C-alpha positions in Angstrom: 116.2 119.5 104.7 113.7 116.8 105.3 114.5 113.1 106.2 112.1 112.1 103.4 109.5 113.6 101.1 106.6 111.6 102.5 106.1 110.0 105.9 103.2 107.6 106.2 101.7 106.6 109.5 100.1 103.1 109.2 101.5 100.1 107.4 98.3 98.2 106.5 97.1 97.6 102.9 96.5 101.3 102.1 99.6 102.8 103.7 102.0 100.2 102.2 100.4 100.5 98.8 101.0 104.3 98.8 104.6 103.8 100.0 105.2 101.3 97.2 103.7 103.5 94.5 105.9 106.4 95.7 109.1 104.4 96.2 108.6 102.7 92.8 108.8 106.2 91.3 112.0 107.0 93.3 110.2 109.2 95.9 111.9 109.0 99.4 109.2 107.6 101.7 109.2 106.4 105.4 106.5 104.2 106.8 105.7 104.0 110.6 103.6 101.4 112.3 103.1 100.3 115.9 103.4 96.6 114.9 106.3 94.7 113.4 106.1 94.1 109.6 104.5 90.7 108.9 106.3 87.9 107.1 104.9 86.0 104.1 103.0 82.9 105.3 104.7 79.6 105.3 103.3 76.8 103.0 100.4 75.2 104.7 99.9 78.0 107.3 96.2 78.4 108.1 94.4 81.3 106.6 93.5 84.2 108.8 89.8 85.0 109.1 90.2 88.6 107.9 90.0 88.7 104.1 89.1 91.4 101.5 87.6 91.3 98.0 90.2 93.1 96.0 88.7 94.1 92.6 90.4 93.5 89.3 91.6 97.1 88.8 93.3 97.2 92.2 94.9 93.8 91.5 96.2 95.3 88.3 97.8 98.1 90.2 99.4 95.8 92.7 100.7 93.6 89.8 102.3 96.6 88.2 104.0 97.6 91.5 105.4 94.1 91.8 103.6 93.1 95.0 100.9 90.8 93.7 103.3 88.1 92.3 104.8 87.8 95.8 101.4 86.9 97.3 101.1 83.1 97.7 98.5 81.5 95.5 97.0 79.8 98.6 96.1 83.3 99.9 94.2 84.6 96.9 91.1 83.3 95.1 90.0 84.9 91.8 86.3 85.0 91.3 84.4 85.6 88.1 80.8 85.8 89.2 78.7 87.4 91.9 75.2 86.2 92.9 72.9 88.3 95.1 69.4 87.5 96.3 66.9 88.8 98.8 65.4 86.5 101.5 62.2 88.6 101.7 61.3 88.8 98.0 61.9 87.0 94.7 64.6 89.6 93.7 68.0 88.4 92.6 70.8 89.5 90.3 73.9 87.9 88.9 77.1 89.5 87.6 79.6 87.7 85.3 83.0 89.0 84.2 82.5 87.4 80.8 79.7 89.8 80.1 82.2 92.7 79.9 85.0 90.7 78.4 87.1 90.4 81.6 88.6 87.1 82.9 87.4 87.8 86.5 85.9 90.4 88.8 88.4 90.3 91.6 90.2 88.2 94.2 89.3 87.2 97.7 92.6 87.8 99.5 93.9 87.2 103.0 94.6 90.7 104.5 97.7 89.6 106.5 99.3 87.9 103.5 98.7 90.9 101.2 100.3 93.3 103.7 103.3 90.9 104.0 103.6 90.8 100.2 103.5 94.6 100.1 106.2 94.8 102.7 108.4 92.3 100.9 108.2 94.3 97.7 108.8 97.5 99.6 112.0 96.1 101.1 113.4 95.7 97.6 113.2 99.5 96.9 116.0 101.8 98.0 113.7 104.8 98.3 111.6 103.2 101.0 112.2 102.9 104.7 110.0 101.1 107.2 110.2 101.8 110.9 108.2 99.1 112.7 107.4 98.7 115.5 107.5 102.4 116.2 105.2 104.6 118.2 104.2 108.1 117.1 104.3 110.4 120.2 103.6 113.8 118.7 103.8 115.8 115.6 103.7 119.5 114.4 103.5 121.3 111.2 105.9 124.1 110.2 105.9 126.3 107.1 108.2 123.9 105.1 107.8 120.5 106.8 106.1 118.3 109.3 108.0 117.1 112.3 107.2 113.8 113.9 108.5 112.6 117.3 108.6 109.0 118.1 108.1 107.3 121.5 111.8 106.5 121.7 112.8 110.1 121.3 113.7 110.1 117.6 112.6 113.0 115.5 111.8 112.7 111.8 110.8 115.4 109.2 108.9 115.2 105.9 107.3 117.5 103.5 104.1 115.5 103.6 102.6 113.5 106.4 100.0 110.8 105.5 97.5 109.3 107.9 96.8 105.7 107.0 96.2 105.0 110.7 92.7 103.6 110.6 89.2 104.6 111.6 90.3 106.1 115.0 93.2 108.0 113.2 95.2 109.9 115.8 96.5 112.1 113.0 93.0 113.1 111.9 92.0 113.8 115.5 95.2 115.8 116.2 94.7 117.9 113.1 91.2 118.8 114.2 89.5 117.2 111.2 86.0 116.2 112.0 84.2 113.1 110.9 80.6 111.9 110.7 80.1 108.5 112.2 77.4 106.0 111.2 76.7 103.1 113.6 75.1 100.4 111.4 73.8 98.7 114.5 75.5 95.5 113.3 78.4 93.2 113.8 80.0 90.9 111.3 80.6 87.3 112.2 83.5 86.0 110.1 84.8 82.5 109.6 86.0 80.0 107.0 83.7 77.1 106.3 83.8 74.0 104.1 80.7 73.1 102.0 79.2 70.0 100.4 79.3 71.5 96.9 82.1 73.6 95.3 81.9 77.4 95.3 82.7 77.5 91.5 84.7 80.8 91.9 81.5 82.7 92.7 80.9 85.2 95.4 77.4 84.9 96.9 75.4 87.2 99.1 71.9 86.7 100.6 70.1 89.7 102.2 68.4 88.7 105.4 66.2 90.8 107.6 69.0 91.5 109.9 71.7 92.1 107.3 73.6 90.4 104.5 75.2 87.0 104.6 78.1 86.5 102.2 79.9 83.4 101.1 83.2 84.3 99.5 85.4 81.7 97.6 88.8 80.8 99.0 91.7 79.2 97.1 91.5 76.0 99.2 87.9 75.3 98.2 86.4 76.6 101.4 84.3 79.8 101.7 84.9 82.8 103.9 81.6 83.9 105.4 80.7 87.4 106.5 77.4 87.4 108.4 76.2 90.9 109.3 73.6 90.9 112.0 72.6 92.6 115.2 75.3 92.6 118.0 73.3 90.3 120.3 72.6 87.8 117.5 76.3 87.9 116.4 77.4 87.0 119.9 74.8 84.2 120.2 75.9 82.7 116.9 79.6 82.9 117.9 78.9 81.1 121.2 77.0 78.2 119.5 78.6 74.7 119.4 80.0 74.1 115.9 77.4 71.7 114.9 74.5 74.0 115.8 76.1 76.9 114.2 76.7 75.0 110.9 73.0 74.0 110.9 71.8 77.6 111.4 74.3 78.9 108.8 73.1 76.4 106.2 69.4 77.3 106.8 70.2 81.1 106.6 72.0 80.5 103.2 69.3 78.2 101.9 71.9 75.4 101.5 72.9 77.0 98.2 76.2 75.0 98.5 74.7 72.0 100.2 75.5 71.2 103.8 78.1 73.1 105.8 80.6 70.3 106.6 83.3 72.1 108.7 84.0 75.4 110.3 87.1 77.1 111.6 87.7 80.0 114.1 84.8 82.5 114.4 85.3 86.2 115.1 82.9 89.1 115.7 83.7 92.6 114.3 81.7 95.7 115.1 80.5 97.6 112.0 80.6 101.4 112.1 80.8 103.8 109.2 82.8 107.0 109.0 83.4 109.9 106.6 86.0 112.6 107.3 84.9 116.2 106.7 88.2 116.8 104.9 90.9 114.5 103.4 93.7 117.1 103.6 95.2 119.8 105.8 98.5 121.7 105.9 101.1 119.1 105.1 98.7 116.3 105.9 96.6 113.9 103.7 94.3 111.1 104.9 93.8 107.8 103.1 91.8 104.6 103.6 89.9 104.1 106.8 91.4 107.3 108.3 89.2 109.1 105.7 86.2 106.8 105.2 84.8 103.5 106.4 82.0 101.7 104.6 79.8 98.7 105.4 81.4 95.4 104.1 78.2 94.4 102.1 79.7 95.7 98.8 83.3 94.5 99.5 84.7 98.0 98.6 86.5 99.1 101.8 90.0 98.0 100.8 89.5 99.0 97.2 88.6 102.6 98.1 91.7 102.8 100.2 93.9 101.4 97.4 92.3 104.0 95.1 93.2 106.7 97.6 96.8 105.5 97.6 97.0 105.5 93.8 95.4 108.9 93.5 97.6 110.6 96.1 100.8 109.0 94.7 99.9 110.4 91.3 99.5 113.9 92.8 102.7 113.7 94.8 104.8 112.4 92.0 103.5 115.0 89.6 104.2 117.8 92.1 107.8 116.6 92.6 108.4 116.2 88.9 107.2 119.8 88.4 109.4 121.2 91.2 106.4 121.9 93.5 106.0 121.2 97.2 103.9 118.1 97.8 102.7 119.2 101.2 101.1 122.5 100.2 97.3 122.6 100.3 97.1 123.8 96.7 99.0 120.6 95.8 96.8 118.3 97.8 93.4 119.8 96.9 93.2 117.9 93.6 93.6 114.6 95.5 90.8 115.5 97.9 88.4 116.6 95.1 89.1 113.5 93.1 88.7 111.0 95.9 85.7 112.7 97.6 83.9 112.8 94.3 84.6 109.1 93.9 84.1 107.9 97.5 81.1 109.9 98.7 78.6 108.5 96.2 79.8 105.0 97.0 79.4 105.6 100.7 76.0 107.1 100.3 74.8 104.3 98.0 76.0 101.6 100.4 74.2 103.3 103.4 71.1 103.6 101.3 71.3 99.9 100.3 71.9 98.8 103.8 68.7 100.7 105.0 66.7 99.4 102.1 67.6 95.8 102.6 67.1 95.9 106.4 63.7 97.7 106.1 60.8 95.5 107.2 57.9 97.3 105.5 56.2 95.1 102.9 56.1 97.8 100.1 59.9 98.3 100.4 60.4 94.5 100.3 58.4 94.3 97.0 60.2 97.4 95.6 63.7 96.1 96.2 62.8 92.6 94.8 61.4 94.2 91.7 64.4 96.5 91.4 66.9 93.6 91.6 65.0 91.7 88.9 64.7 94.8 86.7 68.5 95.5 86.9 69.3 91.9 86.2 67.3 92.1 82.9 68.7 95.6 81.9 71.7 94.8 79.8 73.4 98.2 79.6 72.9 99.0 83.3 74.0 95.6 84.4 77.2 95.9 82.3 77.8 99.3 83.8 77.5 97.8 87.4 79.7 94.9 86.4 82.3 97.3 85.2 82.1 99.2 88.5 82.4 95.9 90.4 85.7 95.3 88.6 86.9 98.8 89.7 87.3 99.8 86.0 85.0 102.9 86.6 87.4 104.3 89.3 89.6 106.9 87.6 92.4 106.3 90.2 93.4 103.1 88.5 
């Protein structure tokens, strides 16, 4: 007899979304995390610098699961338009949710607050249990269950173990599942800035020679910036006095929103991609960053993980309703096939775009500029890309 049907290691956005989807369907689930569960932010609490662009389809799932309404309005900013342009050519493209009959494309959301909202909703469901802080010490797979041992000596069993434990996933490593790593040779400098002109609920991104610079709208009228550049340049920018940094940032962004008038805390995050060779093993499934990590230029990392959670929940729930073991490989294979067929083309496309827009050769600059303009004028293709930006093309939702 197992303690639960599913035991999830990692209580970030992806792990708690999976737990919520399962517990909402009455599936007994336990979540482990090394850190204590966060609390919902108090009114007026400063926004954390880590934010994600959650697309409309993922927001719809979180609304249906009851977590999104618990997220404070100050921690989420719906956006209806995306503008992208190339610093080295005349190429540009715009996406508008109105062109596909949608109210908006997604929401720029504080990561910490979203995790707290997911935990708050999870606490309302009797089928869910969260053990945090708790340290995973060891685990083993037997014919009918997985056995997990915690650092305090406790032992738990489950029919399925899920790794939602990040890029360096100990579960993936312990299971002997290989992964191909891609060092983008970049770091992302992130911060929140105030601008002279309003952001008008629009996400903007300019491709520079060293990487993309994004201005993402926040609910309080500021913008969250994600400036991808070389590691030495990121460290130089982070060390600049505030005034000098704001001047350089304004120039790099062509002052599209006027002057930069204020800046908060700055942080530098290394950017490295990853793709696991397999998403499943005996009584094990990987989701989110444990299975794949992409460049932030397309804002898809969190959405791919939420899609993994939705797809795996669907497979597990169907198996249990049909009287099948959710931890068997033949049960888990459909999840792996569905998500790899969805994620791999996205990963490859993002890697290709990154290389194209950081290439310095003149013919490539002209080609990408012409390509952006051509897509911007191609109605059916542009509507297809706008639909994808909303997440409506991902079958997991």
